[in-house]
C-alpha positions as CSV (number, residue, x, y, z in Angstrom):
1,M,2.0,-29.0,65.9
2,R,2.4,-25.6,64.2
3,S,5.9,-26.5,63.1
4,M,4.7,-29.8,61.7
5,V,1.9,-28.1,59.7
6,K,4.4,-25.7,58.2
7,A,6.8,-28.5,57.4
8,G,4.2,-30.4,55.5
9,A,3.3,-27.3,53.6
10,V,6.8,-27.1,52.0
11,S,6.7,-30.7,50.7
12,A,6.6,-31.1,47.0
13,L,6.3,-33.5,44.2
14,G,8.9,-34.1,41.6
15,L,6.0,-33.9,39.1
16,L,5.9,-30.1,39.5
17,S,9.5,-29.3,40.3
18,L,11.2,-27.5,37.5
19,G,14.8,-28.5,38.4
20,A,14.3,-31.5,36.1
21,A,12.9,-29.3,33.3
22,A,15.7,-30.0,30.9
23,G,14.7,-33.7,31.0
24,A,11.3,-32.9,29.7
25,W,12.7,-31.8,26.4
26,A,12.8,-34.6,23.8
27,E,16.2,-35.0,22.2
28,D,14.7,-35.0,18.8
29,K,13.0,-31.6,19.2
30,P,16.0,-29.2,19.1
31,V,14.5,-27.2,16.2
32,T,11.2,-26.3,17.7
33,G,12.3,-25.9,21.3
34,V,8.8,-27.1,22.4
35,P,8.5,-29.7,25.2
36,E,6.5,-32.8,24.3
37,E,3.6,-31.9,26.6
38,S,2.8,-28.3,25.6
39,I,-0.1,-26.4,24.1
40,A,2.5,-25.2,21.7
41,A,3.1,-28.7,20.3
42,G,2.7,-28.4,16.5
43,W,2.8,-24.6,16.5
44,N,5.1,-22.9,14.1
45,D,7.0,-20.6,16.4
46,P,10.1,-19.3,14.7
47,V,11.2,-17.3,17.7
48,R,11.2,-20.3,20.1
49,A,12.9,-22.4,17.4
50,S,15.6,-19.8,16.8
51,F,16.4,-19.7,20.6
52,A,16.4,-23.5,20.7
53,Q,18.9,-23.7,17.9
54,R,21.2,-21.4,19.9
55,G,20.8,-23.5,23.1
56,V,18.1,-21.6,24.9
57,L,15.0,-23.5,26.0
58,Y,12.3,-21.8,28.0
59,G,8.7,-22.4,29.1
60,L,5.8,-21.1,31.1
61,N,3.1,-23.1,33.0
62,Y,0.1,-22.2,35.0
63,T,-1.5,-24.5,37.6
64,G,-4.7,-23.6,39.5
65,E,-6.6,-25.7,42.0
66,Y,-9.8,-25.6,44.0
67,Y,-10.3,-27.5,47.3
68,N,-13.1,-27.9,49.8
69,V,-12.7,-29.3,53.3
70,T,-16.1,-30.9,53.7
71,S,-15.7,-32.4,57.2
72,G,-13.3,-32.5,60.1
73,G,-10.0,-30.6,60.1
74,V,-9.5,-27.2,61.8
75,S,-12.3,-25.6,59.8
76,R,-14.5,-26.3,56.8
77,G,-14.7,-24.3,53.6
78,S,-13.2,-23.9,50.1
79,T,-9.9,-22.4,48.9
80,Y,-8.3,-21.5,45.6
81,N,-4.5,-21.4,45.0
82,G,-2.3,-21.4,42.0
83,L,1.2,-21.3,40.6
84,I,2.8,-19.5,37.7
85,E,6.0,-21.2,36.7
86,T,8.7,-20.0,34.3
87,Y,12.1,-21.6,33.5
88,V,15.0,-21.3,31.2
89,D,17.8,-23.8,30.3
90,L,21.0,-22.7,28.6
91,D,23.1,-25.2,26.7
92,L,26.6,-23.6,27.0
93,E,28.0,-25.8,24.2
94,K,25.6,-24.3,21.7
95,L,25.9,-20.8,23.1
96,L,29.6,-20.6,23.9
97,G,31.3,-23.8,22.7
98,W,31.6,-24.9,26.4
99,K,31.2,-28.7,26.1
100,G,29.0,-30.3,28.8
101,G,27.9,-27.1,30.5
102,T,24.3,-26.2,31.4
103,I,22.7,-23.3,33.3
104,H,19.2,-23.7,34.7
105,A,17.0,-21.1,36.4
106,N,13.3,-21.1,37.3
107,A,11.0,-18.8,39.2
108,Y,7.3,-18.8,40.1
109,Y,4.5,-16.8,41.6
110,V,2.6,-18.6,44.3
111,H,-0.9,-17.1,45.0
112,G,-4.1,-17.8,46.8
113,I,-4.7,-19.7,50.0
114,G,-3.8,-23.4,50.3
115,P,-6.3,-26.0,51.7
116,T,-3.9,-27.2,54.4
117,T,-4.9,-24.0,56.4
118,N,-8.3,-25.7,56.9
119,T,-7.2,-29.3,57.5
120,G,-4.3,-28.5,59.9
121,S,-2.5,-31.6,58.5
122,S,1.2,-32.2,58.6
123,F,0.9,-33.8,55.1
124,A,0.1,-30.8,52.8
125,V,-3.1,-31.3,50.8
126,S,-1.4,-29.7,47.8
127,N,2.2,-30.0,46.7
128,L,2.2,-26.4,45.3
129,E,0.6,-24.3,48.0
130,G,2.7,-21.8,49.8
131,F,3.2,-18.2,51.0
132,E,2.0,-15.8,48.3
133,T,5.1,-14.2,46.7
134,V,7.2,-14.1,43.6
135,R,10.1,-16.5,44.3
136,L,13.3,-17.6,42.6
137,D,13.5,-21.3,42.9
138,E,16.6,-23.0,41.5
139,L,19.6,-21.4,40.0
140,W,22.5,-23.7,39.2
141,F,25.4,-24.6,36.8
142,E,25.9,-28.2,35.8
143,Q,29.0,-29.7,34.2
144,A,28.9,-33.1,32.5
145,L,32.1,-35.1,32.3
146,L,33.2,-38.6,31.2
147,D,30.8,-38.9,28.3
148,D,28.0,-37.7,30.6
149,K,28.5,-40.4,33.1
150,L,29.5,-37.8,35.7
151,K,27.5,-34.6,36.3
152,L,28.4,-32.0,38.9
153,K,25.9,-29.3,39.9
154,F,26.5,-26.2,41.9
155,G,24.2,-23.4,43.1
156,A,20.8,-23.0,44.6
157,I,19.4,-26.5,44.4
158,A,16.1,-28.2,45.4
159,A,16.8,-31.7,46.8
160,D,13.2,-32.9,46.1
161,T,13.8,-32.8,42.3
162,E,16.3,-35.8,42.6
163,F,16.3,-37.3,46.0
164,F,13.6,-39.5,47.5
165,V,11.7,-39.4,44.3
166,S,9.2,-42.1,43.1
167,D,8.2,-41.7,39.5
168,T,4.9,-43.4,40.1
169,A,4.1,-41.3,43.2
170,G,4.4,-38.2,41.0
171,A,0.8,-38.8,39.9
172,F,-0.5,-37.6,43.3
173,L,-1.1,-34.1,44.6
174,N,-0.6,-34.4,48.3
175,G,2.8,-33.1,49.3
176,T,3.9,-36.1,51.2
177,F,4.0,-38.2,48.1
178,G,6.8,-36.0,46.9
179,W,9.1,-34.7,49.7
180,A,7.9,-37.2,52.3
181,G,6.4,-35.9,55.5
182,I,9.2,-37.4,57.6
183,L,11.8,-35.4,55.8
184,A,9.7,-32.1,55.8
185,T,9.1,-32.6,59.6
186,N,12.6,-33.6,60.7
187,M,14.9,-31.5,58.5
188,V,15.7,-27.9,59.6
189,Q,13.0,-25.6,58.2
190,G,11.6,-28.5,56.1
191,G,14.9,-29.1,54.1
192,P,15.8,-27.9,50.6
193,A,12.4,-28.7,49.0
194,Y,9.6,-26.7,47.4
195,P,9.1,-23.9,47.8
196,L,12.7,-23.4,49.2
197,T,16.1,-24.2,47.9
198,A,19.5,-24.2,49.5
199,M,23.0,-23.5,48.4
200,G,24.9,-26.7,47.7
201,A,26.5,-29.1,45.3
202,R,25.4,-32.4,43.8
203,A,27.3,-35.2,42.1
204,Q,25.6,-37.8,39.9
205,F,27.6,-40.8,38.7
206,A,26.0,-43.3,36.3
207,P,28.7,-45.9,35.5
208,T,26.1,-48.0,33.6
209,D,22.6,-47.4,32.2
210,N,21.1,-49.3,35.1
211,L,23.0,-47.8,38.1
212,T,23.0,-44.2,39.3
213,I,24.7,-42.8,42.4
214,L,23.7,-39.4,43.8
215,A,25.3,-37.4,46.5
216,G,24.4,-33.9,47.6
217,I,25.8,-31.5,50.2
218,F,23.6,-28.5,51.1
219,N,23.6,-25.6,53.6
220,G,21.9,-27.0,56.6
221,S,18.9,-24.7,56.4
222,P,17.1,-23.1,53.4
223,A,16.1,-20.1,55.5
224,N,16.8,-18.6,58.9
225,P,16.7,-21.7,61.1
226,Y,15.0,-19.8,64.0
227,A,12.3,-18.1,61.9
228,D,8.7,-18.8,62.8
229,D,7.9,-19.0,59.1
230,S,10.7,-20.1,56.7
231,Q,8.9,-19.0,53.6
232,K,8.4,-15.4,54.9
233,S,12.0,-15.4,56.1
234,N,13.3,-16.3,52.7
235,R,10.5,-14.5,50.9
236,H,11.9,-14.3,47.4
237,G,14.3,-17.2,47.4
238,T,17.3,-14.9,47.2
239,D,18.6,-15.5,50.8
240,F,21.6,-17.5,49.6
241,R,22.6,-18.8,53.1
242,F,25.8,-20.4,54.3
243,G,27.0,-21.4,57.8
244,D,23.9,-23.3,59.1
245,G,25.8,-26.6,59.3
246,A,25.6,-29.1,56.5
247,L,23.0,-31.5,55.1
248,L,24.3,-34.6,53.3
249,I,22.0,-36.8,51.2
250,V,23.3,-39.9,49.4
251,E,21.2,-42.2,47.2
252,G,21.8,-45.2,44.9
253,A,19.3,-46.3,42.2
254,F,19.2,-49.5,40.3
255,R,16.9,-49.8,37.2
256,Y,16.0,-53.1,35.7
257,D,13.6,-54.6,33.1
258,I,12.5,-58.2,33.4
259,G,9.7,-57.6,30.8
260,L,8.2,-55.2,33.3
261,A,10.4,-52.2,34.3
262,G,11.3,-51.4,37.9
263,T,13.6,-49.2,40.0
264,V,15.0,-49.8,43.5
265,K,16.5,-46.9,45.5
266,V,18.2,-46.8,48.8
267,G,19.5,-43.6,50.5
268,G,20.1,-41.7,53.7
269,W,20.6,-38.2,55.0
270,R,22.5,-36.6,57.9
271,Q,22.4,-33.1,59.3
272,F,25.8,-32.0,60.7
273,D,26.3,-29.2,63.2
274,A,22.7,-28.2,63.4
275,P,22.0,-24.7,64.8
276,D,21.8,-24.7,68.6
277,G,18.4,-25.6,70.0
278,I,16.9,-27.0,66.8
279,Y,17.1,-30.6,67.9
280,Q,16.9,-31.9,71.5
281,D,16.8,-35.3,73.1
282,F,13.2,-35.9,74.2
283,N,14.4,-38.0,77.2
284,T,17.1,-35.7,78.6
285,G,16.1,-32.3,77.1
286,E,19.7,-31.8,76.0
287,T,20.6,-30.2,72.7
288,V,21.4,-32.6,69.9
289,N,23.6,-31.2,67.0
290,Q,22.7,-33.8,64.4
291,A,19.8,-35.6,62.8
292,S,19.6,-38.4,60.3
293,G,17.4,-40.8,58.4
294,L,17.4,-43.8,56.1
295,Y,15.0,-44.6,53.3
296,A,14.2,-47.1,50.5
297,I,12.0,-46.8,47.4
298,V,10.5,-49.3,44.9
299,D,8.8,-48.4,41.7
300,Q,7.5,-51.4,39.8
301,Q,5.4,-51.8,36.7
302,I,3.2,-54.9,37.3
303,W,1.2,-55.1,34.1
304,K,1.2,-53.7,30.6
305,N,-0.6,-54.1,27.4
306,G,1.2,-52.5,24.4
307,D,2.5,-49.0,24.8
308,D,-0.6,-47.4,26.2
309,Q,-2.0,-49.5,29.1
310,S,-0.1,-50.2,32.2
311,V,-0.4,-50.7,36.0
312,S,2.4,-49.4,38.2
313,I,2.9,-49.5,42.0
314,F,5.3,-47.8,44.4
315,G,6.4,-48.1,48.0
316,R,8.6,-45.9,50.1
317,V,9.8,-46.4,53.7
318,S,11.9,-44.2,56.0
319,G,13.1,-44.1,59.6
320,S,14.8,-41.6,61.9
321,P,16.1,-41.9,65.5
322,T,13.2,-42.0,68.0
323,S,15.1,-40.0,70.7
324,H,15.1,-36.7,68.8
325,S,12.9,-37.0,65.7
326,V,9.3,-35.8,65.8
327,M,8.4,-38.4,63.2
328,D,10.4,-41.6,63.5
329,M,8.8,-43.9,61.0
330,Y,7.1,-43.3,57.6
331,F,5.8,-45.3,54.7
332,D,3.6,-44.7,51.6
333,T,2.4,-46.9,48.8
334,G,0.1,-46.5,45.8
335,V,-1.0,-47.8,42.4
336,V,-1.6,-46.0,39.1
337,F,-3.7,-47.4,36.2
338,S,-2.8,-45.7,32.9
339,G,-4.7,-45.9,29.6
340,F,-7.7,-47.9,30.7
341,V,-10.4,-45.5,29.3
342,P,-11.0,-46.3,25.6
343,G,-9.6,-43.6,23.4
344,R,-7.8,-41.9,26.3
345,A,-4.3,-43.4,26.4
346,K,-2.8,-40.7,28.5
347,D,-5.4,-40.6,31.2
348,A,-4.5,-42.2,34.6
349,F,-6.3,-43.2,37.8
350,G,-4.4,-43.5,41.0
351,A,-4.8,-44.4,44.7
352,A,-2.1,-43.8,47.4
353,F,-1.8,-44.0,51.1
354,G,0.8,-42.3,53.4
355,W,1.4,-42.9,57.1
356,G,3.7,-41.2,59.6
357,Q,4.4,-42.3,63.1
358,I,5.2,-39.8,65.8
359,S,8.1,-40.6,68.0
360,S,7.1,-42.9,70.9
361,D,9.5,-41.0,73.2
362,L,7.8,-37.7,72.4
363,V,4.4,-39.1,72.9
364,R,5.4,-40.7,76.2
365,L,7.0,-37.6,77.6
366,D,4.3,-35.2,76.4
367,P,1.0,-37.2,76.5
368,A,-1.4,-34.6,77.9
369,D,-1.7,-32.3,74.9
370,G,-3.9,-34.6,72.8
371,R,-0.9,-35.7,70.7
372,A,-1.8,-38.6,68.4
373,T,0.7,-41.4,67.7
374,Y,0.3,-41.1,63.9
375,E,-1.1,-39.2,61.0
376,S,-2.2,-40.8,57.7
377,V,-3.7,-39.8,54.4
378,L,-5.6,-41.6,51.5
379,E,-5.7,-39.9,48.1
380,L,-7.7,-40.9,45.0
381,N,-7.4,-39.0,41.7
382,Y,-8.0,-39.1,38.0
383,T,-5.7,-37.2,35.6
384,A,-7.4,-36.4,32.3
385,Q,-5.5,-34.9,29.3
386,I,-7.8,-32.4,27.8
387,C,-5.4,-31.7,24.9
388,D,-1.7,-31.3,24.4
389,G,-0.4,-29.4,27.4
390,V,-3.7,-29.2,29.3
391,T,-4.7,-31.6,32.1
392,L,-7.5,-31.7,34.7
393,T,-7.2,-33.8,37.9
394,P,-10.3,-34.3,40.2
395,D,-8.9,-35.2,43.6
396,F,-10.2,-36.8,46.9
397,Q,-8.2,-37.0,50.1
398,Y,-9.1,-38.3,53.6
399,F,-6.9,-37.6,56.7
400,W,-6.7,-39.5,59.9
401,N,-5.4,-37.4,62.9
402,P,-4.6,-34.2,60.9
403,G,-1.5,-32.6,62.4
404,A,-1.0,-35.8,64.5
405,T,-3.4,-34.5,67.2
406,Q,-6.6,-35.9,68.6
407,D,-8.0,-32.5,69.0
408,V,-8.7,-32.2,65.2
409,G,-11.3,-34.4,63.5
410,H,-10.5,-36.7,60.6
411,A,-10.8,-34.6,57.5
412,T,-12.4,-35.1,54.1
413,V,-11.2,-33.0,51.2
414,I,-12.4,-32.8,47.6
415,G,-11.0,-30.7,44.8
416,A,-9.6,-30.4,41.3
417,R,-6.4,-29.2,39.7
418,A,-6.0,-27.8,36.2
419,K,-2.6,-27.3,34.5
420,V,-1.6,-25.6,31.3
421,S,1.9,-26.0,30.0
422,Y,3.4,-23.8,27.2
């Protein structure tokens, strides 16, 4: 179970990943250089504006959160953890006249103790908790071609910023609603997802406004594949590894609008030439040098009233081979209500549920250690915008079979997250 707890802890939501930071900048704000959701919105900052005019965009965010495990889990008690994020995007056309070129880099300081230590859950309570350190996250170059229809990216890349992402699920704080627990559990060292990246390349092809095809090839492990703790092994994010096999992820997304907007995604992943001993057949005990999985995602707006009020739902499902995957089935679903409080158009309430099934082969062959057949989590939260660039999110989570073991009681967790974006 230790490896599963660690794998859940490296899950992350697209909501906090900075690999997509460039997309947060409105096209009509090149003069100020200030993202739309920022405490600096409306400020007269000539330095930031001057950098923006030359193609340099930067930002700084702080997120802090308090959690209390009130019942069940490994232990009870409260924790505080936080994340300082900084990023920079360079438009090489403005800087050097290099058309279509972009460089992105971001780094952060993770601090405090995350609540998953107390729950013992495979699904991390928080999508930003991690080993305390200063860490380089992404560092990549992207080249746009064919009138931006084709984009090629190379460098240290986080897969969870683009693959297996549900926009609606981004409202939730538990890690499994970002980089799903089945991926974090079955991929080598949790895969290239927060707080680890991997060397690789990604191609994005959008032949129409409605269709996007993504393909990424990554080094097979974001850290030493045999390390007991991958985050300590790649402590500062500068272990630019090669030679650990290859991880391929492919995804297609189709967007539509029939009065209510929706997106359908289908994808899959495969680990080639996995390091010896990482995977084994539960029935024979023989080493397996590959792993794989398939997944599908639906994001659907089901109701809206003007530009402010809406109801959106999401659903994701994924499966992996039972014979050598610790978690062989997974699904999550949820709903988000936006703008329902009078005078608070940007506030949102959400409810989500995630469920992961432990391989029946593993349970059958190893039944005596209290292993449960599944783990699941329910999350309820309310995100309130205090002012531009400042949000507060009270959060409630309940876990069934934390860590997929019957030896740990169902856990209740309450907490709150505050975020300030500059």
